[in-house]
Structures are given as C-alpha cells and as structure tokens.
N, C-alpha and C positions, 0 to 999 in steps of 0.2 A: 381387436387390440383395442384399448384405450389409446386416445391421442389428447393431447391439452386441449380445453375449451377455454380455459381461463389460464391466464398468464400475468404475473403481477411483475412491473419493471421497476427494479430497485438499482438506482443510481449508485455507483461508487465513485470515490474523487480522488482514489490514490492516497499518495502523503497529505495531502488536505485534510484527511480525518483526522492527524493529529492536531491540526490548528482549526479545525472546527470544533468547540466544544461540545455544541447541540447536534452535531451527526458526526460524531467519533466512531470508533469500532464497536463499542458496546451499543450504542445507539442502532448502528445497519442491525446488529444481529437482533434486538429487541423490533427493529422493524420488521424482519423477515420471521421472526416468530409468530408476530399479531397477523401475518399476513394468511395463517393459515393453509399454508400448501403441503402437498403431498412430496415434492422433491425440489431440489434446487439445479436449475442450470447456471453455469458458470460462465460466461462470455469472456471475462477477462483471463482465461488460460485453455490453453489448447487440449485437444482431446488426449487422456492419458498421462496427463502431467502429474495427477494427483500420485503416480507411483512411484516419482523419486521426491526425497526429500526436497532436493532442491527447488522445486515450486515454490517455497516459502518465500525466497528470493524475490518475490512478484512485487512491483512498486504498489499494487493493491492491498495496502497493508491490513484492511479490515477481515479480508478472507481468512489467513493465519493466525491473525490475532486473535479472533472472535466466531465469525461465521461459521468456518469448515468445523472448528474444535466442537462447537455447540451441535453441529449436524451430524458428528461421528458420534456424541454421547449419546444424542438423541434419536441415532439409526435412522435419520432423514437422508434419503439418497442423494449424492450428491455427482452430477454430470457434468464435465469439462466439455462445453461446445464452442472454443473460441476458434476463431481463423486469424491467423497470424502472415502477413507474407514471408515467402520465404521457405515455410515448413513445407513437406512434401503435400502436393496435392492441393495448396491452398493458391489463390489470386495473387499474382505479384511477386515479385522478390524484396528482400529485405530493406535493401538500399535505394529502390525505385524511386521513390520521394524525395530523397535527397540528390539523388543524381541528377533528378527531373530539375530541381531549384536550381541547382548548381549550373544546368545547362542553359537553363533560362538567363540567369545573370551574366553570361556570358555577353548578352545583347542588351542593347539599351531599352528595345522594347519590353524584352523580358524580364528585365531588372525594374523596370516601371510597374508591371503585374504582379511581380513578387512583393515591391514594394506597398501595392495598395491591399493585397492579402496580410501581409504583415500589420498594415495600418488598421484593417478591421479588426484586429485582436483586441484593440485598446478598451472595448466593453467589458469584453472576458477578463481583461487583468485587473480591470478597475473591480467588478466583482470578487475576484477571488483575494481582493484583501481584506474582504470582511470576512468575520466567522460565521458562514451561510449555516442556516437550519435546513432540514428537508423541505420545509415548506419553500422558502427562497429558491433552493436547488431545482424545485419543480418550476415554481413559477417565474423566476429569473433567469437560471443561469443555462437551463437546458434550452431554454428559446434563444438565447446569447449565441448558444454552441450551435444550434440549428441555422440561425441567420448566417453566423460567421461560415460555415461550412456550406452553405447554397454560395455565398459570394466566390469561396475558394472554387469550389466546382462550375461556377459561370465564368472565371479567368484560367484556370487550369483544365477543364475536363475531368469527368471521371476518368480514373485510370492510373497511373505513377504519381501525377500532381495531387492526388486525395487518398494516395495510398491504398487505393482501390476499394475505399471504404464501402461502397455500393455494392460491389461482388462480393465483398467477404460479409456484407451483412445478411445477403440472400443464403450464404452457405450455412451462417448460424442460424437463421430463423428455418431452415430444412432442417437442422439437428434438433431445435428445439421442438417442432412439430413431431418428430419421431418419437418423442419418449412417450414412454408408456404411461401417463399419469393424466389424470383430470384436471389438475390445478398446479401449476409451477410456478415458481420465484426464478426470474432471468435477471441475474446480477452481473452489469454490464458497465463499464467505465462510461462516464459521462459524454465522453468524445465520441462514442459508439451508440448511444441509446437512441437518438434522433433518427438515425438512419435505420437502427434495428427495429425500432416502430413501425416505420415504414415498409418492411421488409415482410413483417410479421403480419402488418395489414394486407397485403397483397397475396398472402398466401392462397392457394387454392379452398380452402376450408378455415380461413381466420379464426385465431382465438379471439375471446374477448378481453381486451387489454385495459388494467388498471394500475395506475401507479399506488403505493402503500398510501394507507388513511394515514396523515399526518395528525388527527386528532387522537389515536389511538394511543401515541407515546408523549403528548403534551410537556410530561413532567420529568426531569433528570432523577434517576434514584441514585444511591450511595456509589453503586459500582460505576456508574456512568462518571459521577463528578470523581471519582479517584483516578479513574482512567485519564481524565482531562488533565490532572494535576501530574500523573506520569507522563502524559505528553508533555506538558510544559517543561518539566524536568528533562526528559529527553532532547529536547531543541535546545535548552539551556541558554533561553532568550529572557531571561527575568530581569526585573530593574531592582528587585529586594530579595536577592540571595538566603539572607536571613529568614525572611518569611517563608520561604521554599522549603529552607530546611527544617523549619519547624512542622510545617503542614507535613515533610516526608515523615519526620518522625513519630508523626501520628497513626501512619499507616502500618499496618502487621503485614509486609509482604517483601519477600527477598528482591524484589525489582526496586521497591522504596529505598532498601537498603544500598543497594548499587548507585541510585542516583545519590543518596545522601553522603556516600564515599567519595563519589566525584566532585560533589561541591565543597566537601573538606579537604581534597586535595588539592583544589584550585585555589585554597588560602595557604596551602602549604604543609598543611599538616597531616606529613607521610604515616607516622604510626597512627594518628586516630583513623584514618582511610584504611589502613590496612585491618585494623580490627574491626572494624564496619563490614569489609569485605569477606573476612573469615567468618563473621555471624551468618552471613546470606549463604555461604558456602556450605555452612553446618543443617541450612534448612533445605526444603524441598525447592531446588531452582530451577526445575524442568520446563516451567511456563512463565511467561510467554516462550515463545519459540527463538526468541532472539537472545534471550536473556543468558542461557547457557555459554555461547560465545563472547558474548560482551564481558560475561562478568570473570571467566577463567582469562582471558585475553588483557583484564584489567588489572586481577589481582596478580597477572606474570610480571606487568610492567612494575607495579608499586614493590614486589618483591624484590626485582631489581635494585629500585630504587633505595631499598634498606640493605642491600647487599647479599642477600640470599637468593644465589645464583641457581643454584640446584631445585629449589623452591619454584623459581619463575620457570625454569625450563620444564618441569613438570607440568605447571599450568600452560603454557604455551602449547606443549604436544596434546595436551587434554583438549584444546580447541581443535586440532587438526584431526583429533580421533572421534569428534562428533559427527553425527549422521549429517547435520546440517549446523551451520555457522555463517552469521552473515558474514559477505565478502571482506567487511572492513575489521571483523575480528579476525579471520584468516590473514589478512595482510598484515596486522599488527603481531599476532602470534609468529608469523614467518621471519619477522625483521625481527622479533624478540630472540627467535631461535639464533638467528644469523650472527646477532650482537646484543650485548645487554643493553636494557634501554636505560641512558644514562641521566643521573642524577642532575646535570646540567640542562639537560633537553625538558623544556615544558612538556607535562603530561598532556599528552592529544586526547581530547575526546572522541575513541573510538566510532562513537555513534553521530558525530557531528553531519558527516555527509549524509549519513544513513537518514537520518529524520528531516533532509532536506529535499527528498523526493528523487534521488538518482534512481539508477535502473534498479538498484536491490534495496529501493526505499524500506525503512524502518528496519 
C-alpha cells in the first residue's frame, strides 16, 4: 500500500481569511488546486466530522466555504485527521489548558509565568493586524507562532499548559502517514502547523515536506476579488456604505443581495430591504453554506417589521428545518418564533459575531 512520500502543508487562519483579501477562502482553494495532490488531510477537523452537517460550524471558514466543496465536486478524497483534547482516545481533556492557567494564576509566581506567556503574544497580535498574504504567513506568521509556542512550552511544559500540542501532533502525523496516497495536502491551523511539521519530520519514514508555491497564485482573479468584497460586507466594517452598496449591486449572486438588504435596512428602508431579500429567495441561495440560515432568519425579522407575522414564522421555522444553519441564525429564528422581532428594536445583524471569529465563525 502507498504511503505519503510528499506532504504539502497548507496553513489555515480561521476567520482571518475574511480579513486577508490576498489569502481569503478562494485563494486557499486555488493554492490547494495548484499543489497537484491526490487527497486532502484536514487537521482542523476530527475523524468522521464530515458525516455530520454541523462540521460546517468550524471556525476554519475556508473549509466549508471553498475547499471541501471543491474537493467533493472534483472527486478528491478528504480525510479528517485532527486531534482535539476531550474527544475519545485523544490526548488531554478539553478544559486542561484553561484549568492549568487558572491554577497558576492563584499563585504570584505562577501568575508571573502566565503574564510572560501572554506578553509574548504581542508580535503575533501585531502581525495579525495586517492583511497578510500567503508569503507573509509562511515567512513571518508561522515563525512568530513557533517562537511563541516554544516560549510557552518553556514556561508551562508540554501537557495541559500547551493543550497537549506535541502529543496531538504526533497523533495527526501518524494518521497522515497511514493515508494510501503518494502526495497529500495537509490543511491545518497556523497554531498547529509548526509542531505538526516537526512531528511529520520525525516519523520513521518521513515524507518530503513542502509549503505551497506562493508564485503560482500571484494575481487575484475575479472570484477572489468578489469574495473579498462579500467578506467586507459580512463584517460590516466599511467607512463608505454607499460605495459598498454600489459594489454589491454589481455582483449577481444571492449572497450579494443579502448583504445589500442589510445595508438598506441599516438606513431604515424596510420595504426596499424586503424586496431585495425576496429577490434573493427566488434565486438558488443554497450556497455558500451559511447563507440559507442567515437569509431566512433575516427575512423573518423583516417580515416581522412590516407586520406579516405568518410569513415571519414560516421563515423562522425554515431556519430550524435546515440540515445546517449557523448558531447565530438558529438563535435569531428561535427568538423570532418566541416573540415578533420588534419594529422599535434595531435590526441586529445576525452575522456580526459570526464574522468576528467565534466558535462557529462565518
């Protein structure tokens, strides 16, 4: 049986993909395509995760937004190989790191260690304020993460204080090594990648490790630029809403209509927002994965605002009937079923927290 002799290490940056126009979800997909691999190994998800639609709630938004749908369409095998504390058979428990830090903070010497470790995060935080591309992620962010984790391990030791990172990396490396393909892409969060690289390099028969070739995807395409525009609209952090609204109107996609309606609603034009949302509903709005839940929850709220309670309830119940909806959309729909979304209450953007990198980011 074949074993991987080449592994391409593809970094994932979670919700920061929506903040990095030159390394957004579309660019990640293009990087994977250009790598010419036979299969994908996903360290950001535990084994068996893809059997449940709830996996799409991962904070690694590039996976459900672009990479996994592409792989499914192309017939590229996707293997989930992640190791997470608290899951059966995995090193550590889910709350080990939090409990360890809380214990240290009870004592002055321990609290000093915690403060030193947190202070070491400053270079990372500074880097993440910039819109990084793949080249800077490889050349600057990964080394900064590696240095921070080495300092953390020196202060806390490997184990609960590091989330059992080294032990979990060995488990993931062994799972990758067992895959029956010659060339594999390993998609992993940037926080895990430095230790994973070491674990792969110390296997009995280590594969050749490489990062994606950054020169293969130097130019942004139309799809990538559109994705960046939609990401800006999702975050809602624009200084020029009129310009954003005009740009969205030039995009022929139901997600653009959803964001367009949100901008209109923020200006108090409820009837116009409803017309745009109903236009989106008449299209094929099954993708991206979060849109059905957000769209139905939002139009339910707008139906409430215009006094059409029955239509609102149908929309809210539609959210709850979906195989998958973001947690924020489910929360909004459940609240809407319990009580009408009030006209005096400001229309809350259901996705505000979603795009900011929570547990179910995007």
